[in-house]
GUVEX-471101 format. One record per residue (C-alpha): chain; x, y, z. Coordinates in nm, 4 decimals, m for minus. Layout:
// GUVEX-471101
('A', (X, Y, Z)) ...
END
This chain:
// GUVEX-471101
('A', (0.0000, 0.0000, 0.0000)) ('A', (0.1399, 0.3279, m0.1072)) ('A', (0.1338, 0.6330, 0.1226)) ('A', (0.0082, 0.9099, m0.1019)) ('A', (m0.2135, 1.2156, m0.0813)) ('A', (m0.5776, 1.1431, m0.1624)) ('A', (m0.6367, 1.4831, m0.3206)) ('A', (m0.3294, 1.5372, m0.5375)) ('A', (m0.1678, 1.1957, m0.5426)) ('A', (0.1668, 1.3124, m0.4010)) ('A', (0.3887, 1.0471, m0.2443)) ('A', (0.6813, 1.0755, m0.0043)) ('A', (1.0194, 1.0313, m0.1652)) ('A', (1.2153, 0.9692, 0.1499)) ('A', (1.2301, 0.9939, 0.5261)) ('A', (1.1131, 1.3260, 0.6855)) ('A', (1.3849, 1.5732, 0.7671)) ('A', (1.4974, 1.5771, 1.1293)) ('A', (1.4235, 1.8814, 1.3433)) ('A', (1.7143, 2.1223, 1.3773)) ('A', (1.9224, 2.1109, 1.6890)) ('A', (1.8771, 2.4838, 1.7508)) ('A', (1.5498, 2.6671, 1.6705)) ('A', (1.5244, 3.0411, 1.6969)) ('A', (1.2424, 3.1541, 1.9254)) ('A', (0.9500, 3.3411, 1.7703)) ('A', (0.8938, 3.7097, 1.8413)) ('A', (0.5573, 3.7452, 1.6613)) ('A', (0.3373, 3.7229, 1.9715)) ('A', (0.5484, 3.9612, 2.1746)) ('A', (0.5428, 4.2027, 1.8810)) ('A', (0.1623, 4.1893, 1.8656)) ('A', (0.1360, 4.2619, 2.2358)) ('A', (0.3897, 4.5449, 2.2162)) ('A', (0.2112, 4.7102, 1.9225)) ('A', (m0.1269, 4.6813, 2.0973)) ('A', (m0.0056, 4.8344, 2.4225)) ('A', (0.1879, 5.1114, 2.2466)) ('A', (m0.1106, 5.2083, 2.0313)) ('A', (m0.3418, 5.2320, 2.3319)) ('A', (m0.0984, 5.4542, 2.5199)) ('A', (m0.0388, 5.6733, 2.2133)) ('A', (m0.4126, 5.7133, 2.1495)) ('A', (m0.4760, 5.8271, 2.5055)) ('A', (m0.1774, 6.0643, 2.5075)) ('A', (m0.2796, 6.2108, 2.1706)) ('A', (m0.6335, 6.2790, 2.2876)) ('A', (m0.5005, 6.4360, 2.6070)) ('A', (m0.2702, 6.6706, 2.4113)) ('A', (m0.5548, 6.7621, 2.1736)) ('A', (m0.7806, 6.8439, 2.4686)) ('A', (m0.5074, 7.0559, 2.6260)) ('A', (m0.4480, 7.2475, 2.3016)) ('A', (m0.8198, 7.3119, 2.2663)) ('A', (m0.8402, 7.4427, 2.6227)) ('A', (m0.5393, 7.6678, 2.5622)) ('A', (m0.6714, 7.7844, 2.2235)) ('A', (m0.9895, 7.9344, 2.3684)) ('A', (m0.8182, 8.2679, 2.4208)) ('A', (m0.5496, 8.2276, 2.1533)) ('A', (m0.5573, 8.3632, 1.7990)) ('A', (m0.3636, 8.0814, 1.6289)) ('A', (m0.2478, 7.7266, 1.6852)) ('A', (0.1120, 7.8359, 1.7390)) ('A', (0.0038, 8.0713, 2.0151)) ('A', (m0.2061, 7.7911, 2.1641)) ('A', (0.0935, 7.5572, 2.1679)) ('A', (0.3053, 7.8204, 2.3405)) ('A', (0.0314, 7.8705, 2.6017)) ('A', (0.0209, 7.5050, 2.7135)) ('A', (0.0739, 7.5112, 3.0922)) ('A', (0.3288, 7.3027, 3.2763)) ('A', (0.1169, 7.2610, 3.5894)) ('A', (m0.0368, 6.9160, 3.6437)) ('A', (m0.3912, 7.0385, 3.7151)) ('A', (m0.4709, 7.1487, 3.3572)) ('A', (m0.3239, 6.8247, 3.2298)) ('A', (m0.5467, 6.6301, 3.4672)) ('A', (m0.8509, 6.8167, 3.3361)) ('A', (m0.7402, 6.7442, 2.9780)) ('A', (m0.6957, 6.3750, 3.0643)) ('A', (m1.0500, 6.3683, 3.2046)) ('A', (m1.1802, 6.5199, 2.8804)) ('A', (m0.9853, 6.2625, 2.6774)) ('A', (m1.1248, 5.9811, 2.8916)) ('A', (m1.4825, 6.0917, 2.8194)) ('A', (m1.4073, 6.1099, 2.4473)) ('A', (m1.2561, 5.7600, 2.4390)) ('A', (m1.5094, 5.5861, 2.6611)) ('A', (m1.6934, 5.4177, 2.3728)) ('A', (m1.3740, 5.3375, 2.1820)) ('A', (m1.2099, 5.1700, 2.4783)) ('A', (m1.4911, 4.9215, 2.5384)) ('A', (m1.4091, 4.6957, 2.2393)) ('A', (m1.0370, 4.7529, 2.2909)) ('A', (m1.0678, 4.6444, 2.6531)) ('A', (m1.2482, 4.3280, 2.5462)) ('A', (m0.9672, 4.2619, 2.3012)) ('A', (m0.7091, 4.3064, 2.5743)) ('A', (m0.8905, 4.0847, 2.8234)) ('A', (m0.9364, 3.7955, 2.5809)) ('A', (m0.6881, 3.8220, 2.2936)) ('A', (m0.3806, 3.9683, 2.4608)) ('A', (m0.4272, 3.7616, 2.7722)) ('A', (m0.4417, 3.4424, 2.5679)) ('A', (m0.1267, 3.5342, 2.3780)) ('A', (0.0629, 3.6193, 2.6920)) ('A', (m0.0379, 3.2981, 2.8694)) ('A', (0.0731, 3.0915, 2.5697)) ('A', (0.4144, 3.2605, 2.5878)) ('A', (0.4415, 3.1767, 2.9564)) ('A', (0.3481, 2.8151, 2.8874)) ('A', (0.6348, 2.7701, 2.6362)) ('A', (0.9052, 3.0237, 2.7192)) ('A', (1.1648, 2.8484, 2.4980)) ('A', (0.9599, 2.9042, 2.1810)) ('A', (0.8895, 3.2740, 2.2247)) ('A', (1.1244, 3.5626, 2.2925)) ('A', (1.0617, 3.9165, 2.4168)) ('A', (0.8588, 3.8115, 2.7169)) ('A', (0.9701, 4.1142, 2.9162)) ('A', (0.8469, 4.3556, 2.6497)) ('A', (0.5280, 4.1553, 2.6079)) ('A', (0.4628, 4.1737, 2.9815)) ('A', (0.5122, 4.5521, 2.9866)) ('A', (0.2884, 4.5989, 2.6840)) ('A', (0.0202, 4.3780, 2.8358)) ('A', (0.0273, 4.5782, 3.1601)) ('A', (0.0037, 4.9022, 2.9619)) ('A', (m0.2899, 4.7650, 2.7611)) ('A', (m0.4737, 4.6826, 3.0816)) ('A', (m0.3717, 5.0039, 3.2611)) ('A', (m0.5061, 5.2460, 2.9975)) ('A', (m0.8722, 5.1296, 3.0218)) ('A', (m0.8417, 5.1225, 3.4002)) ('A', (m0.7061, 5.4782, 3.3999)) ('A', (m0.9888, 5.5934, 3.1730)) ('A', (m1.2414, 5.4307, 3.4042)) ('A', (m1.0912, 5.6070, 3.7071)) ('A', (m1.0892, 5.9466, 3.5330)) ('A', (m1.4512, 5.9043, 3.4269)) ('A', (m1.5533, 5.8011, 3.7778)) ('A', (m1.3812, 6.1058, 3.9301)) ('A', (m1.5721, 6.3456, 3.7040)) ('A', (m1.9156, 6.1823, 3.7384)) ('A', (m2.0225, 6.3858, 4.0492)) ('A', (m1.9118, 6.7110, 3.8860)) ('A', (m2.0931, 6.6293, 3.5634)) ('A', (m2.4087, 6.5412, 3.7550)) ('A', (m2.3806, 6.8762, 3.9298)) ('A', (m2.3419, 7.0530, 3.5948)) ('A', (m2.6438, 6.8651, 3.4624)) ('A', (m2.8477, 6.9883, 3.7594)) ('A', (m2.7269, 7.3407, 3.6896)) ('A', (m2.8474, 7.3046, 3.3316)) ('A', (m3.1926, 7.1920, 3.4475)) ('A', (m3.2153, 7.4839, 3.6902)) ('A', (m3.0969, 7.7252, 3.4216)) ('A', (m3.3699, 7.5978, 3.1885)) ('A', (m3.6360, 7.6489, 3.4544)) ('A', (m3.5008, 7.9948, 3.5359)) ('A', (m3.4993, 8.0863, 3.1675)) ('A', (m3.8653, 7.9851, 3.1470)) ('A', (m3.9460, 8.2038, 3.4461)) ('A', (m3.7524, 8.5008, 3.3074)) ('A', (m3.9217, 8.4684, 2.9666)) ('A', (m4.2634, 8.4643, 3.1340)) ('A', (m4.1763, 8.7690, 3.3439)) ('A', (m4.0706, 8.9578, 3.0304)) ('A', (m4.3991, 8.8788, 2.8571)) ('A', (m4.5974, 8.9829, 3.1640)) ('A', (m4.4136, 9.3146, 3.1696)) ('A', (m4.4871, 9.3647, 2.8007)) ('A', (m4.8543, 9.2858, 2.8628)) ('A', (m4.8635, 9.5326, 3.1508)) ('A', (m4.7042, 9.8082, 2.9454)) ('A', (m4.9539, 9.7577, 2.6656)) ('A', (m5.2779, 9.7035, 2.8589)) ('A', (m5.1999, 9.8740, 3.1902)) ('A', (m5.2559, 9.5610, 3.4008)) ('A', (m5.1306, 9.2069, 3.4386)) ('A', (m5.3338, 8.9338, 3.2692)) ('A', (m5.5915, 8.7585, 3.4845)) ('A', (m5.5101, 8.4279, 3.3141)) ('A', (m5.2125, 8.2797, 3.1290)) ('A', (m5.4151, 8.2530, 2.8105)) ('A', (m5.4547, 8.6312, 2.8018)) ('A', (m5.0930, 8.6492, 2.6830)) ('A', (m5.2207, 8.5477, 2.3405)) ('A', (m5.3417, 8.9058, 2.3012)) ('A', (m4.9797, 9.0092, 2.2497)) ('A', (m4.8428, 8.9999, 1.8938)) ('A', (m4.6696, 8.6701, 1.8225)) ('A', (m4.5048, 8.6871, 1.4790)) ('A', (m4.2518, 8.4070, 1.5449)) ('A', (m4.4699, 8.1795, 1.7569)) ('A', (m4.2554, 8.2211, 2.0694)) ('A', (m4.5522, 8.3134, 2.2902)) ('A', (m4.7466, 8.0061, 2.1780)) ('A', (m4.4443, 7.7868, 2.2543)) ('A', (m4.4059, 7.9508, 2.5953)) ('A', (m4.7735, 7.8972, 2.6811)) ('A', (m4.7312, 7.5320, 2.5875)) ('A', (m4.4453, 7.5075, 2.8380)) ('A', (m4.6629, 7.6770, 3.1006)) ('A', (m4.9481, 7.4243, 3.0770)) ('A', (m4.8499, 7.2631, 3.4070)) ('A', (m4.7642, 7.5942, 3.5757)) ('A', (m4.9846, 7.7633, 3.8335)) ('A', (m5.0500, 8.1355, 3.7824)) ('A', (m5.1974, 8.3676, 4.0444)) ('A', (m5.2576, 8.7385, 4.0171)) ('A', (m5.3484, 9.0038, 4.2747)) ('A', (m5.3754, 9.3800, 4.3166)) ('A', (m5.2505, 9.6161, 4.5839)) ('A', (m5.5078, 9.7837, 4.7981)) ('A', (m5.3449, 10.1183, 4.7264)) ('A', (m5.4009, 10.0667, 4.3555)) ('A', (m5.7790, 10.0326, 4.3938)) ('A', (m5.9577, 10.3716, 4.3739)) ('A', (m6.1306, 10.4629, 4.7056)) ('A', (m6.2848, 10.7979, 4.6120)) ('A', (m6.6107, 10.8162, 4.4291)) ('A', (m6.5404, 10.9089, 4.0695)) ('A', (m6.6763, 11.2307, 3.9277)) ('A', (m6.9873, 11.1827, 3.7137)) ('A', (m6.9461, 11.2194, 3.3437)) ('A', (m7.0500, 11.5431, 3.1787)) ('A', (m7.4125, 11.5152, 3.0715)) ('A', (m7.4837, 11.2265, 3.3063)) ('A', (m7.7518, 11.4374, 3.4801)) ('A', (m7.9650, 11.4244, 3.1657)) ('A', (m8.0563, 11.0595, 3.1352)) ('A', (m8.3295, 10.8662, 2.9730)) ('A', (m8.5903, 10.7600, 3.2278)) ('A', (m8.6380, 10.4336, 3.0452)) ('A', (m8.2887, 10.3118, 3.1381)) ('A', (m8.2552, 10.0454, 3.4018)) ('A', (m8.1471, 10.1130, 3.7566)) ('A', (m7.8154, 9.9423, 3.6920)) ('A', (m7.7327, 10.2013, 3.4339)) ('A', (m7.7666, 10.4787, 3.6952)) ('A', (m7.4679, 10.3401, 3.8929)) ('A', (m7.1603, 10.5674, 3.8780)) ('A', (m6.8887, 10.4677, 3.6335)) ('A', (m6.5644, 10.3515, 3.8006)) ('A', (m6.2178, 10.2489, 3.6889)) ('A', (m6.1400, 9.8773, 3.6323)) ('A', (m5.9292, 9.6816, 3.8797)) ('A', (m5.5611, 9.6829, 3.7770)) ('A', (m5.3624, 9.3719, 3.8707)) ('A', (m5.0151, 9.4647, 3.9888)) ('A', (m4.8670, 9.1460, 4.1425)) ('A', (m4.8369, 8.7887, 4.0213)) ('A', (m4.7006, 8.4541, 4.1324)) ('A', (m4.6013, 8.1764, 3.8916)) ('A', (m4.5301, 7.8269, 4.0192)) ('A', (m4.3323, 7.6024, 3.7830)) ('A', (m4.2717, 7.2271, 3.8302)) ('A', (m3.9166, 7.1174, 3.8997)) ('A', (m3.7066, 6.8477, 3.7374)) ('A', (m3.9672, 6.5797, 3.8157)) ('A', (m4.2287, 6.7751, 3.6126)) ('A', (m4.4756, 6.7367, 3.9022)) ('A', (m4.6330, 7.0447, 4.0573)) ('A', (m4.6629, 7.1158, 4.4315)) ('A', (m4.3315, 6.9571, 4.5322)) ('A', (m4.0290, 7.0855, 4.7199)) ('A', (m3.8332, 7.1336, 4.3979)) ('A', (m4.0927, 7.3663, 4.2435)) ('A', (m3.9773, 7.7047, 4.1194)) ('A', (m4.1591, 8.0187, 4.2312)) ('A', (m4.1458, 8.3364, 4.0226)) ('A', (m4.3039, 8.6207, 4.2168)) ('A', (m4.2946, 8.9608, 4.0467)) ('A', (m3.9676, 8.8743, 3.8712)) ('A', (m3.7981, 8.7236, 4.1796)) ('A', (m3.7130, 8.3541, 4.1340)) ('A', (m3.6524, 8.1049, 4.4170)) ('A', (m3.7281, 7.7525, 4.5280)) ('A', (m4.0246, 7.6470, 4.7392)) ('A', (m3.7852, 7.5287, 5.0089)) ('A', (m3.6355, 7.8800, 5.0201)) ('A', (m3.9623, 8.0630, 5.0864)) ('A', (m3.9203, 8.1036, 5.4669)) ('A', (m3.5660, 8.2303, 5.4268)) ('A', (m3.6388, 8.4708, 5.1404)) ('A', (m3.9874, 8.5838, 5.2364)) ('A', (m3.8717, 8.9241, 5.3626)) ('A', (m3.6299, 8.9875, 5.0774)) ('A', (m3.8928, 8.8830, 4.8241)) ('A', (m4.1444, 9.1280, 4.9632)) ('A', (m3.8950, 9.4147, 4.9479)) ('A', (m3.7944, 9.3174, 4.5961)) ('A', (m4.1604, 9.3133, 4.4959)) ('A', (m4.2108, 9.6607, 4.6351)) ('A', (m3.9114, 9.7878, 4.4410)) ('A', (m4.0629, 9.6611, 4.1168)) ('A', (m4.3838, 9.8581, 4.1685)) ('A', (m4.4329, 10.1345, 3.9092)) 
END
């Protein structure tokens, strides 16, 4: 029986060659690990430098000036590293998986057969660097999470304050045009709205609570003088028509209650806008006196 290949019909022509006495170890796996670790470190350092240049270029007129303005203190570099970590957070997820499974498998195979593979020291350093970069990014992201949550809360409060300020501006415009504050939020539709901003604002104020009042001093107490010719009246008129004409009640004060971040009214995080003064519901006892004085200052 001949020993030949079933697919091509090749047959051996002699005994197999013996293995060499000295085989050079392979450096391919250590090279893969070294390239992977170096690339991860270079990517993080590049993003950190870019973030630092962008921070320095905010007040610079050119890139050369921005490069010359890069600080040597460690605090700006730490802030730039935090920015780079947030930019690379989605890129580092697949790279981290690659490091945990691929690089770890390569490194363990090198440890299992140290005579076949060279450059184990460089492979070990590269593997540590590959694992340290995602860990460093995770730490930098975790350090900045409380500050970013605080900034997010500031943004929510700024949005609520902007809504209160926009409403106060419209109420002032309504008062200047009609001489009184509107008795209802829907009365703001009487103002001209060429760009639809008032309609959008009223839509935002659907869940808000609006109250209006008038000062006692603003209500006329003296009996108004009769109109000229009022003595000559038609006897057929009703008794109600004989009542003296008086001025209408002018609303001078308002209070607008806006829901907080939970979008639910009548909670502790509600925002109160009273005659242009904005504060939280929880701050009412502390700011009650200052609010009253500020309201009196806004009186015409």
